[in-house]
C-alpha positions as CSV (number, residue, x, y, z in Angstrom):
1,X,-95.5,-54.2,35.0
2,X,-93.4,-55.9,37.6
3,X,-93.8,-59.6,38.4
4,X,-92.3,-60.4,41.8
5,X,-89.5,-63.0,42.0
6,X,-89.5,-62.2,45.8
7,X,-92.1,-60.6,48.0
8,X,-90.2,-58.7,50.7
9,X,-91.4,-57.2,54.0
10,X,-89.0,-54.2,53.5
11,X,-89.7,-52.4,56.8
12,X,-90.7,-55.2,59.1
13,X,-87.9,-55.4,61.7
14,X,-86.0,-53.1,64.0
15,X,-83.9,-50.0,63.6
16,X,-80.7,-50.3,65.5
17,X,-77.6,-48.1,65.9
18,X,-76.0,-50.4,63.2
19,X,-78.9,-50.0,60.8
20,X,-82.1,-51.9,60.0
21,X,-82.4,-55.6,61.0
22,X,-85.1,-57.6,59.2
23,X,-87.7,-59.5,61.3
24,X,-86.2,-62.9,60.3
25,X,-82.7,-61.9,61.5
26,X,-84.4,-61.0,64.8
27,X,-85.6,-64.6,65.1
28,X,-89.3,-63.9,64.3
29,X,-90.9,-65.2,61.2
30,X,-89.7,-64.4,57.8
31,X,-89.2,-61.3,55.7
32,X,-89.3,-62.9,52.1
33,X,-91.7,-65.1,50.2
34,X,-90.6,-66.6,46.9
35,X,-93.2,-67.2,44.3
36,X,-92.7,-70.4,42.2
37,X,-89.7,-69.4,40.2
38,X,-90.7,-70.9,36.9
39,X,-94.2,-69.4,37.1
40,X,-92.9,-65.9,38.0
41,X,-90.4,-66.1,35.1
42,X,-93.1,-67.3,32.6
43,X,-95.5,-64.6,33.7
44,X,-92.9,-61.9,33.3
45,X,-92.0,-63.2,29.8
46,X,-95.7,-63.4,28.8
47,X,-96.4,-59.8,29.9
48,X,-93.1,-58.2,29.1
49,X,-92.9,-57.3,32.7
50,X,-89.8,-56.7,34.8
51,X,-89.0,-59.7,37.0
52,X,-87.8,-58.3,40.3
53,X,-88.4,-58.2,44.0
54,X,-91.5,-56.2,45.1
55,X,-91.2,-54.5,48.5
56,X,-94.1,-54.4,50.9
57,X,-93.9,-51.3,53.1
58,X,-96.2,-50.2,55.9
59,X,-96.2,-46.6,54.7
60,X,-95.9,-45.3,51.2
61,X,-92.4,-43.8,50.5
62,X,-92.8,-40.1,50.2
63,X,-89.3,-38.7,50.5
64,X,-86.0,-39.0,48.6
65,X,-84.2,-40.1,51.8
66,X,-86.6,-43.0,52.5
67,X,-86.4,-44.0,48.8
68,X,-82.6,-44.0,49.0
69,X,-82.6,-46.0,52.2
70,X,-84.8,-48.7,50.6
71,X,-82.8,-48.7,47.4
72,X,-79.6,-49.3,49.4
73,X,-81.1,-52.2,51.3
74,X,-82.9,-53.7,48.2
75,X,-81.0,-52.6,45.1
76,X,-82.8,-55.0,42.8
77,X,-86.3,-54.0,43.8
78,X,-88.7,-53.3,41.0
79,X,-91.7,-51.8,42.8
80,X,-93.1,-50.8,46.2
81,X,-96.6,-51.7,47.5
82,X,-98.4,-52.3,50.7
83,X,-100.3,-55.6,50.4
84,X,-98.2,-58.3,48.8
85,X,-96.4,-59.6,51.9
86,X,-99.6,-60.0,53.8
87,X,-101.2,-61.9,51.0
88,X,-98.1,-64.1,50.7
89,X,-98.2,-64.8,54.5
90,X,-101.9,-65.9,54.1
91,X,-101.0,-68.1,51.1
92,X,-98.1,-69.7,53.0
93,X,-100.4,-70.5,56.0
94,X,-102.6,-72.5,53.7
95,X,-99.7,-74.1,51.7
96,X,-100.7,-72.2,48.5
97,X,-98.4,-70.7,45.9
98,X,-98.4,-66.9,45.6
99,X,-97.7,-64.5,42.7
100,X,-97.5,-60.7,42.8
101,X,-98.0,-58.6,39.7
102,X,-97.8,-54.8,40.0
103,X,-98.4,-52.0,37.6
104,X,-96.4,-48.9,38.4
105,X,-98.2,-45.6,38.3
106,X,-95.6,-43.4,40.0
107,X,-92.0,-43.3,41.1
108,X,-91.1,-44.1,44.7
109,X,-90.0,-41.0,46.5
110,X,-91.4,-37.4,46.8
111,X,-95.2,-37.5,46.1
112,X,-95.8,-35.6,42.8
113,X,-99.5,-36.3,42.1
114,X,-99.2,-34.5,38.7
115,X,-96.7,-37.1,37.5
116,X,-98.9,-40.1,38.5
117,X,-100.0,-42.2,35.5
118,X,-102.8,-44.3,37.1
119,X,-104.8,-44.7,33.9
120,X,-101.7,-46.0,32.1
121,X,-100.9,-48.3,34.9
122,X,-104.4,-49.8,35.0
123,X,-104.3,-50.2,31.2
124,X,-101.0,-52.0,31.5
125,X,-102.4,-54.2,34.3
126,X,-105.5,-55.1,32.2
127,X,-103.3,-56.1,29.2
128,X,-101.0,-58.0,31.5
129,X,-103.8,-60.0,33.0
130,X,-105.1,-60.9,29.5
131,X,-101.6,-62.3,28.7
132,X,-101.4,-64.1,32.1
133,X,-104.5,-66.1,31.6
134,X,-103.0,-68.9,29.5
135,X,-99.9,-69.0,31.6
136,X,-101.8,-69.5,34.8
137,X,-104.2,-72.0,33.3
138,X,-101.3,-74.1,32.0
139,X,-99.3,-73.9,35.3
140,X,-102.5,-74.8,37.3
141,X,-103.2,-77.8,35.1
142,X,-99.6,-79.1,35.7
143,X,-99.7,-78.5,39.4
144,X,-103.4,-79.3,40.2
145,X,-102.9,-82.7,41.7
146,X,-99.7,-82.1,43.8
């Protein structure tokens, strides 16, 4: 499991002769959402998850060169997904906190379906959410009236 300490729009921006420029550096919107730090850390601790940035990409990474490019730009990333940044944008529009929890079923890079461990990932996610329940209830009670 990975709990996001940052939800990153990893490929929203522009390719330039000098390299990739994220959307916020172009003057449009933002490229990172930060979940409540204390909550993300408590969730990672409760589940035994890695606390790390989760990258949102518009296409799944299927090559070693693309994986290397993302790793160079985001060396601390713990996972890649496609939905997190959009959910974080919606939450921000309504002034709501956001949390992203991911179960990893396969490595980023060349697509080797025989190596995918979807069943294991879903099992880890189910166990993680059982552990998250008390953390989320406690956090919600403390922040309910703010």
